[in-house]
VMD Tcl script that builds the backbone (N, CA, C; Angstrom):
set m [mol new atoms 189]
animate dup $m
set s [atomselect $m all]
$s set {name element resname resid chain x y z} {
  {N N HIS 1 A -5.124 1.663 -2.825}
  {CA C HIS 1 A -3.764 1.161 -2.917}
  {C C HIS 1 A -2.947 2.091 -3.807}
  {N N THR 2 A -1.640 1.987 -3.684}
  {CA C THR 2 A -0.737 2.924 -4.368}
  {C C THR 2 A 0.173 2.264 -5.399}
  {N N HIS 3 A 0.111 0.960 -5.539}
  {CA C HIS 3 A 1.064 0.192 -6.358}
  {C C HIS 3 A 2.490 0.363 -5.827}
  {N N ASN 4 A 2.634 1.073 -4.701}
  {CA C ASN 4 A 3.951 1.340 -4.105}
  {C C ASN 4 A 4.886 1.967 -5.137}
  {N N GLY 5 A 4.303 2.697 -6.068}
  {CA C GLY 5 A 5.091 3.357 -7.100}
  {C C GLY 5 A 5.315 2.529 -8.348}
  {N N GLN 6 A 5.241 1.225 -8.235}
  {CA C GLN 6 A 5.359 0.229 -9.314}
  {C C GLN 6 A 6.720 0.210 -9.990}
  {N N ILE 7 A 7.148 1.279 -10.649}
  {CA C ILE 7 A 8.457 1.285 -11.315}
  {C C ILE 7 A 9.125 2.641 -11.119}
  {N N PHE 8 A 10.428 2.644 -11.128}
  {CA C PHE 8 A 11.189 3.883 -11.027}
  {C C PHE 8 A 10.953 4.715 -12.289}
  {N N PRO 9 A 10.773 6.007 -12.199}
  {CA C PRO 9 A 10.869 6.889 -11.049}
  {C C PRO 9 A 9.544 7.112 -10.335}
  {N N PHE 10 A 8.492 6.373 -10.718}
  {CA C PHE 10 A 7.185 6.607 -10.104}
  {C C PHE 10 A 7.165 6.264 -8.625}
  {N N ASN 11 A 7.948 5.260 -8.195}
  {CA C ASN 11 A 7.990 4.956 -6.769}
  {C C ASN 11 A 8.543 6.149 -5.988}
  {N N TRP 12 A 9.482 6.866 -6.540}
  {CA C TRP 12 A 10.002 8.081 -5.898}
  {C C TRP 12 A 8.930 9.174 -5.884}
  {N N LEU 13 A 8.202 9.337 -6.987}
  {CA C LEU 13 A 7.157 10.361 -7.068}
  {C C LEU 13 A 6.008 10.080 -6.106}
  {N N VAL 14 A 5.627 8.812 -5.958}
  {CA C VAL 14 A 4.559 8.460 -5.019}
  {C C VAL 14 A 4.970 8.823 -3.601}
  {N N ARG 15 A 6.223 8.576 -3.241}
  {CA C ARG 15 A 6.705 8.935 -1.901}
  {C C ARG 15 A 6.693 10.448 -1.675}
  {N N GLN 16 A 6.868 11.226 -2.714}
  {CA C GLN 16 A 6.818 12.681 -2.598}
  {C C GLN 16 A 5.377 13.177 -2.452}
  {N N GLN 17 A 4.430 12.483 -3.060}
  {CA C GLN 17 A 3.031 12.925 -3.087}
  {C C GLN 17 A 2.245 12.503 -1.842}
  {N N PHE 18 A 2.502 11.296 -1.330}
  {CA C PHE 18 A 1.710 10.741 -0.236}
  {C C PHE 18 A 2.584 10.478 0.980}
  {N N ARG 19 A 2.065 10.810 2.160}
  {CA C ARG 19 A 2.803 10.523 3.394}
  {C C ARG 19 A 2.826 9.030 3.688}
  {N N ILE 20 A 1.719 8.356 3.395}
  {CA C ILE 20 A 1.601 6.926 3.681}
  {C C ILE 20 A 1.426 6.200 2.352}
  {N N ILE 21 A 2.402 5.375 1.987}
  {CA C ILE 21 A 2.323 4.705 0.685}
  {C C ILE 21 A 2.067 3.208 0.793}
  {N N HIS 22 A 2.351 2.604 1.948}
  {CA C HIS 22 A 2.024 1.191 2.162}
  {C C HIS 22 A 2.188 0.852 3.630}
  {N N GLY 23 A 1.551 -0.222 4.041}
  {CA C GLY 23 A 1.686 -0.707 5.406}
  {C C GLY 23 A 0.531 -0.304 6.308}
  {N N ILE 24 A 0.643 -0.711 7.579}
  {CA C ILE 24 A -0.396 -0.410 8.559}
  {C C ILE 24 A 0.045 0.783 9.404}
  {N N HIS 25 A -0.892 1.669 9.647}
  {CA C HIS 25 A -0.605 2.898 10.383}
  {C C HIS 25 A -1.768 3.188 11.318}
  {N N ARG 26 A -1.516 3.982 12.325}
  {CA C ARG 26 A -2.566 4.366 13.263}
  {C C ARG 26 A -2.802 5.862 13.159}
  {N N ARG 27 A -4.074 6.239 13.079}
  {CA C ARG 27 A -4.493 7.641 13.055}
  {C C ARG 27 A -5.520 7.820 14.154}
  {N N GLY 28 A -5.112 8.368 15.280}
  {CA C GLY 28 A -6.034 8.497 16.408}
  {C C GLY 28 A -6.483 7.125 16.872}
  {N N ASN 29 A -7.797 6.895 16.888}
  {CA C ASN 29 A -8.351 5.598 17.295}
  {C C ASN 29 A -8.529 4.643 16.124}
  {N N CYS 30 A -8.105 5.020 14.950}
  {CA C CYS 30 A -8.321 4.209 13.748}
  {C C CYS 30 A -7.016 3.586 13.262}
  {N N HIS 31 A -7.153 2.412 12.682}
  {CA C HIS 31 A -6.036 1.768 12.004}
  {C C HIS 31 A -6.243 1.924 10.505}
  {N N LEU 32 A -5.168 2.205 9.802}
  {CA C LEU 32 A -5.219 2.420 8.357}
  {C C LEU 32 A -4.243 1.456 7.696}
  {N N TYR 33 A -4.710 0.738 6.685}
  {CA C TYR 33 A -3.821 -0.137 5.940}
  {C C TYR 33 A -3.841 0.267 4.475}
  {N N VAL 34 A -2.672 0.545 3.924}
  {CA C VAL 34 A -2.535 0.895 2.510}
  {C C VAL 34 A -1.772 -0.234 1.830}
  {N N SER 35 A -2.381 -0.816 0.824}
  {CA C SER 35 A -1.802 -1.952 0.112}
  {C C SER 35 A -1.030 -1.480 -1.116}
  {N N PRO 36 A 0.087 -2.148 -1.443}
  {CA C PRO 36 A 0.750 -1.858 -2.702}
  {C C PRO 36 A 0.048 -2.506 -3.891}
  {N N GLY 37 A -1.036 -3.241 -3.647}
  {CA C GLY 37 A -1.811 -3.849 -4.727}
  {C C GLY 37 A -1.252 -5.195 -5.160}
  {N N THR 38 A -2.042 -5.909 -5.944}
  {CA C THR 38 A -1.628 -7.246 -6.383}
  {C C THR 38 A -1.134 -7.283 -7.816}
  {N N GLY 39 A -1.468 -6.283 -8.591}
  {CA C GLY 39 A -1.107 -6.320 -10.009}
  {C C GLY 39 A -0.312 -5.101 -10.429}
  {N N THR 40 A -0.499 -4.719 -11.676}
  {CA C THR 40 A 0.233 -3.591 -12.237}
  {C C THR 40 A -0.732 -2.682 -12.979}
  {N N TRP 41 A -0.252 -1.541 -13.349}
  {CA C TRP 41 A -0.997 -0.608 -14.177}
  {C C TRP 41 A -0.067 -0.189 -15.300}
  {N N GLY 42 A -0.561 -0.133 -16.504}
  {CA C GLY 42 A 0.311 0.212 -17.634}
  {C C GLY 42 A 1.188 -0.972 -17.983}
  {N N PRO 43 A 2.516 -0.792 -17.941}
  {CA C PRO 43 A 3.400 -1.917 -18.260}
  {C C PRO 43 A 3.257 -3.024 -17.217}
  {N N ALA 44 A 3.211 -4.253 -17.671}
  {CA C ALA 44 A 3.025 -5.400 -16.769}
  {C C ALA 44 A 4.335 -5.761 -16.090}
  {N N MET 45 A 4.826 -4.847 -15.264}
  {CA C MET 45 A 6.080 -5.076 -14.548}
  {C C MET 45 A 6.134 -4.207 -13.309}
  {N N ARG 46 A 7.007 -4.570 -12.392}
  {CA C ARG 46 A 7.324 -3.764 -11.216}
  {C C ARG 46 A 8.837 -3.711 -11.099}
  {N N LEU 47 A 9.340 -2.574 -10.714}
  {CA C LEU 47 A 10.774 -2.401 -10.530}
  {C C LEU 47 A 10.972 -1.552 -9.280}
  {N N GLY 48 A 11.504 -2.152 -8.224}
  {CA C GLY 48 A 11.714 -1.430 -6.975}
  {C C GLY 48 A 10.508 -1.440 -6.052}
  {N N SER 49 A 9.492 -2.247 -6.352}
  {CA C SER 49 A 8.344 -2.387 -5.455}
  {C C SER 49 A 7.761 -3.787 -5.610}
  {N N ARG 50 A 7.216 -4.299 -4.522}
  {CA C ARG 50 A 6.633 -5.642 -4.532}
  {C C ARG 50 A 5.119 -5.550 -4.476}
  {N N ASN 51 A 4.469 -6.502 -5.113}
  {CA C ASN 51 A 3.023 -6.596 -4.979}
  {C C ASN 51 A 2.703 -7.513 -3.810}
  {N N GLU 52 A 1.441 -7.519 -3.382}
  {CA C GLU 52 A 1.060 -8.396 -2.285}
  {C C GLU 52 A -0.434 -8.672 -2.325}
  {N N ILE 53 A -0.794 -9.800 -1.760}
  {CA C ILE 53 A -2.188 -10.131 -1.500}
  {C C ILE 53 A -2.357 -10.017 0.003}
  {N N THR 54 A -3.306 -9.221 0.431}
  {CA C THR 54 A -3.486 -8.925 1.843}
  {C C THR 54 A -4.721 -9.635 2.379}
  {N N CYS 55 A -4.560 -10.318 3.497}
  {CA C CYS 55 A -5.693 -10.919 4.212}
  {C C CYS 55 A -5.776 -10.254 5.575}
  {N N ILE 56 A -6.922 -9.681 5.871}
  {CA C ILE 56 A -7.122 -9.007 7.154}
  {C C ILE 56 A -8.286 -9.687 7.860}
  {N N ASP 57 A -8.033 -10.199 9.053}
  {CA C ASP 57 A -9.081 -10.810 9.871}
  {C C ASP 57 A -9.562 -9.779 10.878}
  {N N LEU 58 A -10.847 -9.464 10.838}
  {CA C LEU 58 A -11.448 -8.541 11.796}
  {C C LEU 58 A -12.128 -9.361 12.881}
  {N N ILE 59 A -11.721 -9.137 14.116}
  {CA C ILE 59 A -12.247 -9.893 15.245}
  {C C ILE 59 A -12.863 -8.907 16.226}
  {N N ALA 60 A -14.137 -9.090 16.507}
  {CA C ALA 60 A -14.836 -8.200 17.434}
  {C C ALA 60 A -14.406 -8.497 18.863}
  {N N THR 61 A -14.271 -7.452 19.648}
  {CA C THR 61 A -13.978 -7.618 21.069}
  {C C THR 61 A -15.284 -7.500 21.842}
  {N N ARG 62 A -15.342 -8.178 22.944}
  {CA C ARG 62 A -16.543 -8.101 23.787}
  {C C ARG 62 A -16.394 -6.925 24.734}
  {N N SER 63 A -17.480 -6.176 24.870}
  {CA C SER 63 A -17.403 -5.024 25.779}
  {C C SER 63 A -18.242 -5.243 27.012}
}
mol reanalyze $m
mol bondsrecalc $m
mol representation Tube
mol addrep $m
């Protein structure tokens, strides 16, 4: 997870460093999910980014 940058100006710096900073994306045959995380690092605050709790249900397909 990336904390989605957590607070300004780090949210801007994270966007400069990583192509994918949050959300679901597809890479070839794979799905990739990057979470902004549920908490904080350093100062117990977020400014310009939201935290989230992610639930992912994996369901097998029959072949």
